KOLMARLUM-218499 format. One record per residue (C-alpha): residue in three letters; x, y, z. Coordinates in steps of 0.02 Angstrom, whole numbers, plus 50000, padded with zeros to 5 digits. Example, Ala and Ser with C-alpha at 12.3 -4.5 7.8 and 13.67 -1.06 7.14 Angstrom:
# KOLMARLUM-218499
ALA506154977550390;SER506844994750357;
This chain:
# KOLMARLUM-218499
MET508515132650635;MET508585119950493;LYS509365125250331;LYS508255125850177;THR509545116150077;TRP508925099450143;HIS507515097750018;PRO508445091049864;TYR509395077449957;LEU507905072550064;LEU506815072049908;LEU508095061049819;ILE508265047749954;SER506405048149991;ALA506005045749806;ILE507195030949794;SER506435022749947;ALA504695026449880;MET505075016349722;GLY504655001549833;GLY502915009149840;PHE502865010649650;LEU503234992149630;PHE502014987949768;GLY500654997049671;TYR501124989649503;ASP501274971849564;TRP499674973349664;VAL498594979349520;VAL499364971849363;ILE498464955449397;GLY496774964249383;GLY497054968549199;ALA497754951349162;LYS496314942649252;PRO495074940749106;PHE496434932349004;TYR497444921349124;GLU495834914549199;VAL495324908149028;TYR497104901948994;PHE497134892049157;ASN495304886949139;ILE494694893849306;SER493344905749242;GLU491964895449323;SER492854892049488;PRO492584905949618;GLY493724897149742;LEU495214896249623;GLN494854913749561;GLY494904920549738;PHE496484910949784;THR497414916149626;MET496954934449652;SER497474933649835;SER498964921649827;ALA500194936149827;LEU499504940749997;ILE500234924850069;GLY501934931650022;CYS501444948750091;LEU501104941150261;VAL502764931950269;GLY503714946850197;ALA502934958850321;LEU503434947950469;MET505194945150405;ALA505504963350362;GLY505274970250537;ARG506494958950625;ILE507784959850485;SER507674978750472;ASP507894980650661;LEU509424969250658;TYR510284973950495;GLY509534990650444;ARG508224997350325;LYS509324998050169;PRO509664979150149;VAL507804975850163;LEU507404987950021;VAL508744980149910;SER508014962849945;ALA506274968949896;ALA506934974849727;LEU507684957749691;LEU506054949049736;PHE505044960349620;ILE506204956249475;LEU506094937449505;SER504194938049521;ALA503924948249363;ILE504974936649257;GLY504304920449331;THR502454925049328;GLY502564929549144;PHE503384912949099;ALA502184902049201;ASN501264888849100;GLY500324881249245;LEU499254888549383;PHE500394881349520;PHE501954890549463;PHE500934906049422;ASN500414906749605;VAL502184902549666;TYR502894917749577;ARG501434928549633;ILE501864923549812;ILE503684928549781;GLY503064945449720;GLY502024946149879;PHE503634944249980;GLY504254959949894;ILE502624969249927;GLY502594964150110;ILE504394969850134;ALA504264986150038;SER502534991450100;GLY503114993750278;THR504964997750255;SER504845011350122;PRO503705023250222;MET504625018950384;TYR506295023750306;ILE505585040350245;ALA504815044050415;GLU506505041250498;VAL507425053550384;ALA506105067150361;PRO505955082450477;ALA504355083450581;ASN503615098550491;VAL503605089650321;ARG503585071350375;GLY501765068650325;LYS502065075550151;PHE503645065350123;VAL502925049050191;SER501405052150081;LEU502625052549935;ASN502675033749956;GLN500795032949931;LEU500985044049777;THR502205031449702;ILE501005017249747;VAL499665026549648;LEU500865029549504;GLY501265011049506;ILE499405006949502;LEU499115019149360;SER500625012549265;ALA499974994749279;GLN498255000349220;LEU498995009749071;VAL500144995249027;ASN498694982949037;TRP497604994248930;GLN498944996848797;ILE499504978648790;ALA497764971048781;GLN497054970648606;PRO495194975048583;VAL494024961048630;PRO492324958948544;GLU490854960948663;ASP490234943448619;ALA491964935248633;THR491904917348695;SER493154908948810;GLU493854899348662;PHE494114915548566;ILE495034923648712;ARG496074907948744;SER496724907548565;SER496944926348548;TRP498554936048576;ASN497834942348740;GLY497544924748801;THR499214917548747;MET500504931648765;GLY499684948148811;TRP499424944348995;ARG501234938449007;TRP501914955148946;MET500874963949077;PHE501944955449209;TRP503604956449115;ALA503454975349101;GLU503774976449288;THR505594971349267;LEU506074988849206;PRO505574998749362;ALA506134984449474;GLY507864984849397;LEU507955003649421;PHE507445001649603;LEU508804988749631;ILE510165000049560;THR509625015849652;SER509265007449819;LEU511095002449828;THR511535021049839;LEU510405024849989;PRO511155029750157;GLU510595019550307;SER509225026750419;PRO510095038550542;ARG508875034050681;TRP509295015650661;LEU511145019950662;ILE510975029150828;ILE510045014550906;LYS511525003750852;GLY512775015950927;ARG513445022950763;ILE513105040750813;ASP514425049750709;LYS513835041750548;ALA512025045950591;LYS512475064050625;GLY513305064950455;ILE511705059450369;PHE510615071150474;SER511835085350433;ARG511665082150247;ILE509785082850266;GLY509645098550374;GLY511325105450428;GLU512405103950585;ALA511145111350707;TYR509765100050643;ALA510925084950658;ALA511345089050839;SER509525091950885;GLU508855076050803;SER510255065350873;SER509925071651049;LEU508065067751034;VAL508405049950975;LEU509715047051111;ALA508515053551244;THR507215040151203;SER508325025851143;GLY508645019251318;GLU506915021551391;ASN506255004651337;LYS507374990151381;GLY507294975351266;ASN506774975451085;GLY505864965950950;TYR504224956950966;ARG504384953751154;LEU504274972251194;LEU502724973851085;LEU501774963351212;SER502184974751358;ARG500824984951442;SER501645001351394;MET501484997251209;ARG499674991451213;LYS498855007951166;VAL499985011751019;ILE499924993950952;ILE498024993750956;ILE497955010250861;GLY499195004250729;VAL498364987250701;VAL496574994050695;LEU497055007450568;ALA497974994550462;VAL496454983050460;LEU495284997650425;GLN496275003250274;GLN495914986350193;TRP494184982050261;CYS493524998850204;GLY493354988950042;ILE494135000349912;ASN495404987549853;VAL494054976249784;ILE493714990049658;PHE495514988549597;ASN495674969649610;TYR493934965349548;ALA493654980049432;HIS493184968049292;GLU491704960849391;ILE491164977749462;PHE491114986649294;THR490384971549204;GLU488984971549333;ALA488724989949289;GLY488464985349107;TYR490184988149029;GLY491074976648906;VAL492884970548923;SER493684984548821;ASP492664998048910;VAL493124990249077;LEU494984992549043;MET494675010748995;ASN493645013749153;ILE495045006149257;VAL496225019249186;ILE494965032849234;THR494965026449414;GLY496875026449412;ILE496955044549356;THR495705049249493;ASN496785040149619;LEU498315050149564;VAL497465067249566;PHE496755065249741;THR498355057849810;LEU499235073749753;LEU497905083449847;ALA498265073050003;LEU500115078049995;SER499605096250012;LEU498385092950156;VAL499195080050270;ASP500365092450358;ARG499045106350359;TRP497425097750406;GLY498265084050505;ARG498105065150507;ARG496595063850621;LEU495445075650525;LEU495845067550358;LEU495495050150426;ILE493835055550502;PHE493345063650337;GLY493835047950241;THR492935035150348;PHE491285044550359;GLY491415049750176;LEU491585031550121;THR490155026750237;VAL488975038050138;ILE489705033949967;TYR489535015149994;LEU487725017450045;PHE487415025749877;MET488445012749785;GLY487524998149862;THR485865006649825;ALA486355009749644;TYR486764991349620;PHE485174986349710;LEU484144997249592;GLN485144990049446;LEU485755007049387;LYS486985005449243;GLY488365014849155;ILE488935032349199;VAL488005033249366;LEU489005018649437;LEU490615025249362;ILE490365042049448;ILE490025033749617;VAL491555022449600;VAL492665037149552;THR492005047049702;ALA492425032649820;ILE494185031349750;ALA494425050249765;CYS493885049949948;TYR495035035249989;ALA496515042449892;MET496555058649991;THR496255050750161;LEU496465032650214;ALA497655027450075;PRO499105039150119;VAL498695044150297;VAL498625026650372;TRP500395023350309;VAL500955040050381;VAL500245035950553;ILE500925018150553;SER502665024350508;GLU502735037750645;ILE501815031850802;PHE502975017750858;PRO504535019850968;ASN506245020650884;ARG506925004950968;ILE505554993550902;ARG504915003150752;GLY505404989550629;ALA504544975750727;ALA503014986450765;VAL502794992250585;SER503024974050535;LEU501604968850652;ALA500444982450585;THR500894978050406;PHE500564959650443;ALA498854964550509;LEU498554974950353;TRP498974960850233;SER498024948050337;SER496464958650324;SER496834961750140;PHE496914942950110;VAL495224940850194;LEU494504955350094;THR495154949149926;TYR494734930949954;THR492984933950020;PHE492364946449890;PRO491844933249761;LEU490964923749900;LEU490114939349971;ASN489654944849796;LYS488824928049766;GLY487954927349935;LEU487494945649968;GLY487614952749793;VAL488644968149751;SER487404979449840;GLY487434969850004;THR489334968549999;PHE489564987349986;TRP488274990550122;LEU489344979250233;TYR490894989550192;SER489905005150237;LEU489594998550413;ILE491444994550433;CYS491925012250383;LEU490675019350508;ALA491435009050649;GLY493175014350596;GLY492705032650602;VAL492055030950779;PHE493675022450833;ILE494735036550760;ILE493715049850850;LEU493895040751016;ARG495685034051009;LEU496835042850884;PRO497775058550940;GLU498455071250815;THR500295068650768;LYS500625082250640;GLY502125093450673;LYS502815082550813;SER504495073650809;LEU504465054650815;GLU505165055650991;GLU503785067651048;ILE502475056050977;GLU503285041451069;LYS503205050651236;SER501355054751213;LEU500805037251163;VAL501955025651261;LYS501695026551448;
């Protein structure tokens, strides 16, 4: 029986690891608040192609970072990867703020993307490997909570830094204003504070005990497990890991292509793509266009963005209380079909040219549905379904798929918006959510309450 004294230490190391999620959220969203100002500064306001690339350039780094993180974490451990992510976030925040040309702005955004790609997969994976089965969903979802806090922090920072903008402000007015010259830079520089804290605290983390056992360092792993849950828990968890560590010969990306891994890889990749192609991130990344289309001015847009951030936080907290009670499968089914209906209403509202509070309520409802379902639960499932021996490489592959689909989503929204209109674009996202819900019903088993090793035995044949 596991001691109840594990909670404080487990919470501490999980919270430190989840700071990677906080920076992921901040770095991902800060560009949305800076967008109306840096686009004028770099003179790309009338260029949808450059707008789309600049918004999505960080995703190039995410793709490379995601691929690198898996192999490196399987070879050298989870801790060095988290430390590296912290350094990349610091460099990106400083460099993006100092950029005077669009080329270097995008270079530093790509560097920040390296950090996002590394942290997005490694932080929840680390937590999954240290957390007991009965609370693993809740603790892995802690990473999503910090992502949301990072998003909300970026939204609040953007809102507080940006000075009020007249409704009839011209591009020349914005370019010469404090917002257009310095304000957007401080939005990025503010990230250096949490990134520095993450760097310092990540150096104190223990290595993942499951990774240590795979590498033959059993005594050290047992010591970490013991600190989490006591001697009996350490012996039990170590035995489970040892029992499965030799079942799959080989490692890395080669083993991912084997027939035995096909089912679990398909589940992980499809869920990763679904989390992005469900379309919710365009609301965060293109909030300015979405709320402007709904009839709001620049200052009101920034305030509405904060409202969406608060909604995101509240319903993520709700998800933490549900993920280990309702289970992963039920929450994902609820989320996909819920978004299917909400997007039908949203597309219809834009089609009928409804303005103001009606659109705001629909957008907030969509974010609430996503925040308590697909946002945290997909990361939970991705972090727990893959075998111990190849978890780093497999999570890396799923994360690569996630950021690839995110790049497509972010880059294509201005083009879809221009070709289909906002209404048609959200109707398309509705169809994607419907298809995703059907896939979950047919292919995803429930994983709540099972050890990582039990999940492995049920999914890998």
